[in-house]
C-alpha positions in Angstrom: 31.7 -20.5 69.4 29.2 -22.0 71.8 27.7 -18.6 72.2 27.1 -18.4 68.4 25.6 -21.9 68.4 23.4 -21.0 71.4 22.1 -17.9 69.7 21.2 -19.7 66.5 19.5 -22.3 68.6 17.5 -19.6 70.4 16.5 -18.1 67.0 15.4 -21.5 65.7 13.2 -21.9 68.8 11.5 -18.6 68.0 11.1 -19.7 64.4 9.3 -22.9 65.5 6.8 -20.8 67.5 5.8 -19.0 64.3 5.9 -22.2 62.2 8.7 -20.9 60.1 11.1 -23.2 58.2 13.7 -20.5 57.7 14.4 -16.9 58.8 16.2 -14.4 56.5 18.5 -11.8 58.0 19.3 -9.1 55.4 22.4 -7.7 57.2 21.1 -4.2 57.3 18.6 -2.0 59.2 15.5 0.1 58.5 17.6 2.7 56.8 19.7 0.5 54.5 22.9 1.6 56.2 26.2 0.2 55.2 27.7 0.8 58.6 25.2 -0.2 61.2 24.2 1.3 64.5 24.9 -1.1 67.4 21.2 -1.9 67.7 21.0 -3.4 64.2 24.3 -5.2 64.0 22.3 -8.4 63.9 24.5 -10.4 61.5 27.5 -9.9 63.8 25.4 -10.8 66.9 24.1 -14.1 65.4 27.2 -15.2 63.5 30.3 -13.4 64.7 31.0 -12.0 61.2 31.8 -8.3 61.4 32.1 -7.3 57.7 29.9 -4.5 56.4 28.2 -6.7 53.8 26.6 -10.0 54.5 23.3 -11.8 54.5 22.4 -14.8 56.7 19.8 -17.5 56.5 18.9 -19.8 59.4 16.8 -22.9 58.8 15.6 -25.4 61.3 18.8 -27.5 60.7 21.5 -25.2 59.4 22.7 -21.7 58.6 24.6 -20.0 55.9 26.2 -16.5 55.4 26.7 -14.8 52.0 29.3 -12.1 51.3 31.4 -10.7 48.5 35.1 -10.9 47.6 36.0 -8.1 50.1 35.3 -10.4 53.0 35.9 -14.0 51.7 39.0 -14.5 53.8 37.6 -12.7 56.9 34.3 -14.6 56.8 36.0 -18.0 56.5 38.1 -17.1 59.6 35.3 -15.6 61.7 32.8 -18.4 60.9 35.2 -21.3 61.6 33.7 -23.6 64.3 30.2 -21.9 64.3 28.5 -24.4 62.0 27.6 -21.5 59.6 28.6 -22.1 56.0 30.3 -19.3 54.0 28.9 -18.7 50.6 30.4 -16.4 47.9 28.5 -13.7 46.0 29.5 -11.7 42.9 31.6 -14.6 41.5 30.9 -16.9 38.6 28.3 -19.6 39.4 27.4 -18.0 42.8 24.3 -19.4 44.4 22.3 -16.5 46.1 20.6 -17.0 49.4 17.1 -17.0 47.9 18.1 -19.7 45.4 19.8 -21.7 48.2 16.5 -21.6 50.1 14.6 -23.0 47.1 17.1 -25.9 47.1 16.9 -26.5 50.8 13.1 -26.1 51.4 10.0 -27.8 50.1 6.7 -26.7 48.6 4.6 -25.1 51.3 7.5 -24.2 53.6 7.5 -20.7 55.2 10.4 -18.2 55.2 10.2 -15.3 57.7 11.7 -11.9 57.5 11.6 -8.6 59.4 10.3 -6.4 56.6 11.7 -3.2 58.2 15.2 -4.5 57.5 15.0 -5.3 53.8 14.5 -3.0 50.8 11.4 -3.1 48.7 13.5 -4.4 45.8 15.1 -7.0 48.0 11.8 -8.2 49.4 10.1 -8.5 46.0 13.1 -10.4 44.6 13.1 -12.8 47.5 9.3 -13.3 47.4 9.3 -13.9 43.6 12.2 -16.4 43.7 10.6 -18.4 46.6 7.1 -18.3 44.9 8.6 -20.2 41.9 9.0 -23.2 44.3 5.7 -22.4 46.1 7.5 -21.3 49.2 5.8 -18.6 51.2 7.5 -15.4 52.4 6.1 -14.2 55.7 6.5 -10.8 57.4 7.4 -11.4 61.1 8.2 -9.3 64.1 11.9 -8.6 64.9 12.9 -11.9 66.5 16.1 -10.4 67.8 14.0 -8.5 70.3 13.4 -11.8 72.0 16.8 -13.5 71.8 19.2 -10.6 72.1 19.5 -9.9 75.8 20.7 -6.3 76.6 20.3 -5.3 72.9 21.5 -1.7 72.4 18.8 0.9 72.1 18.7 3.6 69.4 21.4 6.2 70.1 20.6 9.3 72.0 23.6 11.2 70.8 23.0 14.9 70.2 22.3 16.4 66.7 24.0 19.6 65.5 23.6 22.0 62.6 26.1 22.1 59.7 26.5 25.8 59.2 25.8 27.3 55.9 29.5 28.2 55.5 30.1 24.4 55.0 26.7 23.3 53.6 26.5 26.0 51.0 22.7 25.7 50.4 19.9 26.5 52.9 17.3 23.9 53.9 14.5 25.9 52.3 16.3 25.9 48.9 16.8 22.2 49.1 13.1 21.6 49.9 12.2 23.8 46.9 14.6 21.7 44.7 12.9 18.5 45.8 9.4 19.9 45.3 10.2 21.0 41.8 11.7 17.7 40.9 8.7 15.9 42.4 6.3 17.7 40.1 8.1 16.1 37.1 7.3 12.6 38.5 3.7 13.4 39.3 4.3 12.7 43.0 3.5 15.1 45.8 5.8 13.9 48.5 9.0 12.0 49.0 9.9 9.5 51.7 13.4 10.0 53.1 14.7 6.9 54.8 18.4 7.0 54.1 20.2 8.7 57.0 22.8 10.5 54.8 20.0 11.9 52.7 18.1 13.1 55.8 21.3 14.8 57.1 21.9 16.5 53.8 18.3 17.7 53.4 18.2 19.4 56.8 21.8 20.5 57.1 22.1 18.5 60.3 24.7 16.0 61.5 25.0 13.5 64.3 27.1 10.6 65.6 24.7 7.7 65.7 27.0 5.5 63.6 30.7 5.1 63.8 32.5 7.0 60.9 29.2 8.4 59.5 28.1 11.8 60.9 24.4 11.0 60.7 21.5 10.6 63.1 18.6 8.1 63.2 15.4 9.5 61.7 12.9 9.6 58.8 11.8 12.5 56.6 8.6 13.3 54.6 9.0 16.2 52.2 7.1 17.9 49.4 6.1 21.3 48.3 3.8 22.0 51.3 4.9 19.2 53.6 8.1 19.0 55.6 8.2 16.5 58.5 11.3 15.3 60.4 10.9 12.2 62.5 13.6 12.2 65.2 14.0 11.8 68.9 13.5 15.4 69.9 15.6 15.0 73.0 18.6 14.8 70.7 18.0 18.3 69.3 19.1 21.4 71.3 16.2 23.7 72.1 17.5 26.6 70.0 17.8 24.2 67.0 14.2 23.0 67.6 13.0 26.6 67.5 15.0 27.4 64.4 13.6 24.3 62.5 10.0 25.1 63.5 10.4 28.7 62.3 11.3 27.3 58.9 8.1 25.3 58.8 9.6 22.0 59.6 7.2 19.8 61.6 9.0 17.7 64.2 7.7 14.4 65.3 9.2 11.5 67.3 11.1 8.8 65.4 8.7 6.2 66.8 5.7 7.9 65.2 6.8 7.4 61.6 5.1 4.2 60.8 1.8 5.2 62.4 2.0 8.5 60.5 2.4 6.9 57.1 -0.3 4.3 57.9 -2.8 7.3 58.0 -1.6 8.8 54.7 -4.2 8.2 51.9 -5.0 9.2 48.4 -1.6 10.6 47.6 1.1 9.9 45.1 4.2 9.1 47.1 7.8 8.9 45.7 9.8 6.0 47.0 13.2 4.6 46.2 12.5 0.9 46.2 16.3 0.1 46.3 16.7 1.8 49.7 13.3 2.2 51.4 12.4 -0.7 53.6 9.4 -3.0 52.7 7.3 -2.0 55.7 7.2 1.6 54.4 6.0 0.4 51.0 3.5 -2.1 52.5 1.9 0.6 54.7 1.7 3.3 52.0 0.7 1.0 49.2 -2.7 0.2 50.8 -4.2 3.7 50.4 -1.8 5.5 48.0 -0.2 5.4 44.6 3.6 4.7 44.8 5.9 6.4 42.3 9.2 4.5 42.2 12.6 5.7 41.1 16.1 6.6 42.2 15.9 8.9 45.3 15.6 12.5 44.1 17.6 13.5 47.2 20.4 11.1 46.4 20.8 12.7 43.0 20.9 16.2 44.3 23.2 15.2 47.2 25.6 13.7 44.7 25.9 17.0 42.7 28.1 18.9 45.1 27.7 22.7 45.1 30.6 25.2 44.9 30.9 25.5 48.6 31.1 21.8 49.1 33.7 21.3 46.4 35.8 24.1 47.9 35.4 22.4 51.2 36.6 19.1 49.8 39.7 20.8 48.4 40.5 22.3 51.8 39.9 19.0 53.5 42.4 17.4 51.1 45.1 19.8 52.1 44.6 19.0 55.7 44.5 15.3 54.9 47.6 15.6 52.8 49.6 17.3 55.6 48.6 14.5 58.0 49.6 11.8 55.6 53.0 13.3 54.8 53.6 13.6 58.6 52.6 10.0 58.9 55.0 9.0 56.1 57.8 10.8 57.9 57.1 9.0 61.1 56.9 5.6 59.3 60.2 6.1 57.6 61.9 7.2 60.8 60.6 4.3 62.9 60.3 1.3 60.6 62.7 -1.4 61.5 63.8 0.5 64.7 60.8 0.1 66.9 58.0 -2.4 67.2 55.2 -1.3 64.8 52.0 -3.3 64.0 49.2 -2.8 61.5 47.0 -1.7 64.4 49.5 0.9 65.5 49.7 2.3 62.0 45.9 2.6 61.9 46.0 4.6 65.1 48.9 6.8 63.9 46.9 7.7 60.8 44.0 8.8 63.0 46.3 10.7 65.4 47.9 12.8 62.7 44.5 13.6 61.2 43.2 14.6 64.6 45.6 17.5 64.8 43.9 19.2 61.8 41.3 21.9 62.1 37.6 20.8 62.1 38.5 17.1 62.2 35.5 15.0 63.3 36.8 11.5 63.3 37.7 8.8 60.8 35.5 8.2 57.8 35.9 4.4 58.1 37.9 1.9 60.0 41.4 2.0 58.6 42.5 -0.9 56.4 46.1 -1.6 57.0 47.5 -4.7 55.3 51.1 -5.8 55.5 52.4 -8.5 53.2 49.7 -11.2 53.0 47.2 -9.1 54.9 47.2 -6.6 52.1 45.3 -9.2 50.0 42.3 -9.0 52.4 40.4 -6.2 50.7 38.5 -4.8 53.8 40.8 -6.0 56.5 40.1 -4.6 60.0 42.5 -5.7 62.7 42.7 -5.2 66.4 45.7 -5.3 68.7 45.6 -9.1 69.0 45.5 -10.1 65.3 47.6 -7.3 63.8 50.8 -8.4 62.0 54.1 -6.8 63.0 55.3 -4.5 60.3 59.0 -4.6 59.4 61.4 -2.9 57.0 60.7 -5.4 54.2 58.1 -5.9 51.5 55.1 -3.6 50.9 52.3 -2.1 53.0 48.8 -1.1 51.9 46.9 1.4 53.9 43.4 2.7 53.1 42.1 5.4 55.5 40.1 8.6 55.6 38.9 11.5 57.7 35.7 13.4 58.4 36.1 17.1 58.5 33.4 19.8 58.7 34.4 20.8 55.2 34.6 17.4 53.6 35.2 13.6 53.7 38.4 12.0 52.6 39.2 8.5 51.4 42.7 7.5 50.2 44.8 4.4 49.7 48.5 4.2 49.2 50.8 1.2 48.8 54.4 1.8 49.9 57.7 -0.1 49.9 59.1 -0.7 53.3 62.3 -2.5 52.2 63.3 -5.2 49.7 60.7 -5.6 46.9 60.4 -8.0 44.0 60.2 -7.4 40.3 56.7 -9.0 40.4 55.6 -6.5 43.0 56.9 -3.6 41.0 55.1 -4.9 37.9 51.8 -5.4 39.7 52.1 -2.0 41.3 52.8 -0.3 38.0 49.9 -1.9 36.2 47.5 -0.7 39.0 49.0 2.8 38.8 48.6 2.9 35.0 44.9 2.1 35.5 44.5 4.8 38.1 46.1 7.4 35.8 44.1 6.3 32.8 40.8 7.0 34.6 42.2 10.2 36.0 43.0 11.5 32.5 39.8 10.3 30.9 37.6 12.6 28.8 34.1 11.5 27.9 30.8 12.9 26.5 27.9 13.8 28.7 25.7 10.8 29.0 28.4 8.4 30.0 27.8 5.9 32.8 30.2 4.4 35.3 30.4 1.0 33.6 31.6 2.7 30.4 34.6 4.2 32.3 35.5 1.1 34.4 37.4 -0.6 31.7 40.0 2.3 31.6 41.2 1.4 35.1 41.2 -2.4 34.4 42.7 -2.4 30.9 46.4 -2.6 32.0 45.6 -5.5 34.3 43.3 -7.3 31.8 46.0 -7.1 29.1 48.2 -9.1 31.5 45.5 -11.6 32.5 44.9 -9.9 35.9 41.8 -8.4 37.5 40.3 -7.3 40.8 36.9 -8.2 42.3 35.5 -5.0 43.6 34.3 -1.7 42.0 36.7 1.0 40.8 34.9 4.1 42.1 32.2 5.1 44.5 30.6 8.4 45.4 31.8 10.2 48.5 29.6 12.4 50.6 30.3 15.9 51.9 31.0 15.4 55.6 28.7 12.4 55.2 29.0 8.7 54.2 32.4 7.8 52.6 30.4 5.5 50.3 27.4 7.1 48.5 25.4 6.6 45.3 23.5 6.7 43.3 26.2 6.4 40.6 29.3 4.1 40.7 32.3 3.2 38.5 32.2 -0.5 38.3 31.6 -3.3 35.8 27.9 -3.8 36.7 25.4 -1.5 34.9 24.2 1.5 36.8 21.7 3.8 35.1 22.9 7.0 36.8 25.2 9.2 34.7 28.5 10.6 35.7 27.8 14.4 36.0 29.7 17.6 36.9 29.9 18.1 40.6 30.0 14.4 41.5 32.9 13.5 43.8 34.2 9.9 43.7 37.0 7.6 44.4 39.4 6.1 41.8 40.9 2.9 43.2 42.0 0.1 40.9 43.8 -2.7 42.7 45.4 -6.1 42.5 45.7 -8.8 45.1 47.8 -12.0 45.3 46.2 -14.1 48.0 48.7 -15.1 50.7 51.3 -12.7 49.4 50.3 -9.0 49.2 47.8 -6.5 48.0 48.2 -3.3 46.0 45.7 -0.4 45.7 46.2 3.2 44.8 43.3 5.5 45.4 42.6 9.2 44.8 39.4 11.1 45.1 38.3 13.2 42.1 35.5 15.5 41.0 33.8 15.4 37.6 34.0 18.8 35.8 33.0 20.2 32.5 35.6 20.0 29.7 35.4 21.2 26.2 32.2 21.6 24.2 32.3 20.7 20.5 29.9 19.9 17.7 29.8 16.4 19.2 28.4 17.7 22.5 29.6 18.6 26.0 32.6 16.6 27.2 33.5 15.9 30.8 36.7 15.1 32.7 38.0 14.6 36.2 39.9 16.9 38.5 41.9 15.0 41.1 41.3 16.2 44.6 43.6 14.1 46.7 46.9 15.6 47.7 49.4 12.9 48.8 52.6 11.5 47.2 52.5 8.2 45.3 55.4 5.9 46.0 57.7 6.1 42.9 60.2 3.5 44.2 57.7 0.8 43.4 57.2 1.8 39.8 58.7 -0.2 36.9 59.5 2.7 34.7 59.8 0.5 31.6 56.1 -0.1 31.8 55.2 3.6 32.0 54.4 5.7 28.9 55.6 9.3 28.5 52.1 10.6 29.0 51.7 8.6 32.2 55.0 9.9 33.6 54.0 13.4 32.7 50.7 13.0 34.5 52.4 11.7 37.6 55.1 14.4 37.6 52.4 17.1 37.2 50.4 15.6 40.0 53.4 15.5 42.3 54.3 19.1 41.4 50.8 20.1 42.5 51.0 18.1 45.7 54.3 19.7 46.6 53.2 23.3 45.9 49.9 22.8 47.8 51.3 21.0 50.9 54.7 22.6 51.4 53.4 25.9 52.8 51.3 24.0 55.3 54.1 21.6 56.5 56.7 22.2 59.2 60.0 23.4 57.5 61.8 20.3 58.6 59.5 18.2 56.4 60.1 20.2 53.2 63.1 18.2 52.1 61.2 15.0 52.8 58.2 16.1 50.7 60.7 17.0 47.9 62.0 13.4 48.0 58.5 11.9 47.9 57.5 14.1 44.9 60.7 13.8 42.8 60.3 13.8 39.0 60.6 10.4 37.3 
């Protein structure tokens, strides 16, 4: 802990040199990544907190970290002894870091921030809140460059092309789509700062971030402009030639900010929720900014036929790996020493045997008994619980394949279970089925559907603190927007071609956690005089533990849905499984 305290002290020394009373650490990087490259894991470096969502503020006298319900338990544990306070977000009466600063500081005080590591929206909100108390927000250099000895550099990992057989649509067509959509906004060019959008636009992939097949870069695209800013040493020579022949101008990653500083008299489209403030600040001086949800994000979310077919193929491979894992678990539980960490590695091992596997899509979340209540738990060998033939186990994991990205959660019984566990499990399952079966008119948003997954829990005075569904990228980020299924309002519609998760849950702190998650794709349903209706097609192929179900709580319709789902799982996976596992699959998919 002395290391953490020493680092905070070093940061406070740098703050004093700039006459700052506080420094705001946004917890992200110049590309608004969820999972961060090593170079920008600044929150972890300065605090020891390793969650994927957190903001930190350091004043001259103290420090505080803010996170949401996924990481409350983890943050309390990792911050213990550091002197950094843990503050809760997305709960009733939460005090945000910007409000906290107005309470801590005085009129005329100065708060610094590296403007490359906060979105335009985030910067404006912070500035406006501080201004109400006459506190100044100041753009500063990256102070970590001074205090972080041996700070990692930007990755030099190679970039490769995602072949058309997987991507489905050529780069030229995507550029034309963007250019056509830009005309409707009045803008002539679009800044591309999100790495998954960049990878999608150019049909390229990389390995700069664990779990996300992306590379570090920027893009600038319009009808007659197509610039890719990237370390050219990361591109094979034949790929460089191919990109140039297609009219793509390659520039070094480090040239991006000087390039946009020279742009003038243009209408530039910018997504203020993801583009960093430095980009906005430089462009806004000589150009007109057109703000809105990233056009690329919208197109990327609408999967083409090739991508959807790829997802379905990836689900078969994932399903085979998970049935093999289930068989291993059943055979070994209670007989050999097994830990949460070992289970996470086993899940990856079974997936790795599948064709075109390119790694995990996120760090596996394996929670046994009380650890199951830690929503985004990530354990190592040292802190993993031993798993025994008793109680319930939650495991949330996923794979990256050339033809798709997977994300699945199952909760399984390992031995003796209680009536309360069965009841909680069944209420969660009922919510998952309700969302899976939903039909809704075009124009529906995620917040309108969220209640379907929560209703069985709400009716029993229960709830969960995270969202119900997130978009999933095609061999890209396991979490993507711009839409979501959650209680909070999101203006983006649920539309045909969108692939997303369906993951209601319930957690009893200190006892256990339950989550059942499938992936699904939005498809067109019937069309009537009341308009076009939409529905969901479930993509995930993996048995759901029926031994945990309280059948008295299930309706006939719910049982029919689950039986039909299991019949499909059985028919799709059996031909791909070793014959000795056919009987086991039959057991897992038995009618109820």
